[in-house]
C-alpha positions in Angstrom: 50.7 -58.4 83.0 52.6 -56.9 80.0 54.7 -60.1 79.9 51.4 -62.2 80.0 50.3 -60.3 76.8 53.3 -60.4 74.6 53.7 -64.3 76.0 50.3 -64.8 74.7 50.7 -62.7 71.4 54.1 -64.1 70.3 52.2 -67.5 70.8 49.7 -66.6 68.7 51.8 -65.2 66.1 53.9 -68.0 66.3 50.7 -70.2 65.3 49.5 -68.0 62.7 53.2 -68.0 60.9 53.0 -71.6 60.9 49.1 -71.7 59.5 50.6 -69.4 56.4 53.6 -71.5 56.0 51.9 -74.3 55.8 49.5 -72.8 53.2 52.2 -71.3 51.4 54.4 -74.6 51.0 56.2 -75.9 47.8 56.9 -72.3 46.0 59.9 -71.7 44.3 60.2 -68.2 45.6 59.6 -68.2 49.5 56.2 -66.1 49.2 54.8 -67.3 53.1 57.8 -65.4 54.6 56.6 -62.5 52.3 53.3 -62.8 53.1 53.7 -63.3 56.7 55.7 -59.8 56.9 53.9 -57.9 55.0 50.6 -59.3 57.1 53.1 -58.4 60.1 54.1 -54.8 59.1 50.8 -53.7 58.5 49.7 -54.9 61.4 52.3 -52.8 63.3 51.6 -50.0 61.4 47.4 -50.1 62.4 49.1 -50.8 66.1 51.1 -48.5 65.8 48.3 -45.8 64.9 46.2 -46.7 67.6 48.7 -46.7 70.7 51.1 -44.1 69.3 50.4 -42.0 72.2 49.8 -44.4 75.0 52.9 -45.7 76.4 51.3 -48.9 78.3 48.6 -49.8 76.1 47.3 -53.6 77.0 46.7 -54.1 73.4 50.1 -52.8 72.3 51.7 -55.6 74.6 49.5 -58.1 73.2 49.6 -57.6 69.3 52.0 -55.3 68.7 55.1 -56.8 70.5 53.7 -59.9 71.2 51.8 -60.7 67.9 53.6 -58.9 65.4 56.9 -60.2 67.1 55.8 -64.0 66.8 54.8 -63.5 63.3 56.9 -61.6 61.5 59.9 -63.8 60.2 63.5 -61.7 59.9 65.4 -64.8 60.8 63.0 -66.9 58.1 63.8 -64.0 55.6 67.0 -64.1 56.1 67.9 -67.8 56.1 65.7 -68.1 52.6 67.6 -65.0 51.3 71.2 -67.2 52.4 69.4 -70.2 50.6 68.9 -68.3 47.2 72.2 -67.1 47.3 73.6 -70.4 48.2 71.8 -72.3 45.6 72.9 -69.5 42.8 69.9 -67.9 42.7 70.7 -64.4 42.9 67.9 -62.9 41.0 65.5 -64.7 43.3 67.6 -63.2 46.3 67.8 -59.9 45.2 64.3 -60.1 44.7 63.4 -61.4 48.2 65.3 -58.4 49.5 63.7 -56.2 47.7 60.7 -57.2 48.0 60.2 -57.8 51.7 61.8 -54.5 52.5 59.9 -52.3 50.3 56.6 -54.1 50.9 56.9 -53.6 54.5 57.5 -50.5 54.6 54.7 -49.7 52.6 52.3 -51.6 54.6 53.7 -50.2 57.9 52.1 -46.8 56.1 49.2 -48.1 55.0 48.4 -49.6 58.6 49.2 -45.9 60.1 47.0 -44.2 57.2 44.3 -46.4 57.6 43.8 -45.6 61.1 45.0 -41.9 61.2 
């Protein structure tokens, strides 16, 4: 049952990621990736707080592993950053790295705070 939950959550997360990228197109900065990573980190923080003591929670498999895994975009973040670097946009590349790491760490923390 856990495999099915991860499968379904991952599919829904991937569709949500596609929707975010469609809404935030034509940007000079990769905001769609940042928004997806921010939202996924916040949701993951909430889920970690809710299921911290439950090792085998179906909700954990569906949302934390499946949805967040399909929705977050580390590979896209890496490709966006590489693209910025290869086109000589060093400031934007560094801003992208700092924004994704710092903002997503804060989002995890806020998600955990919300449910504690």
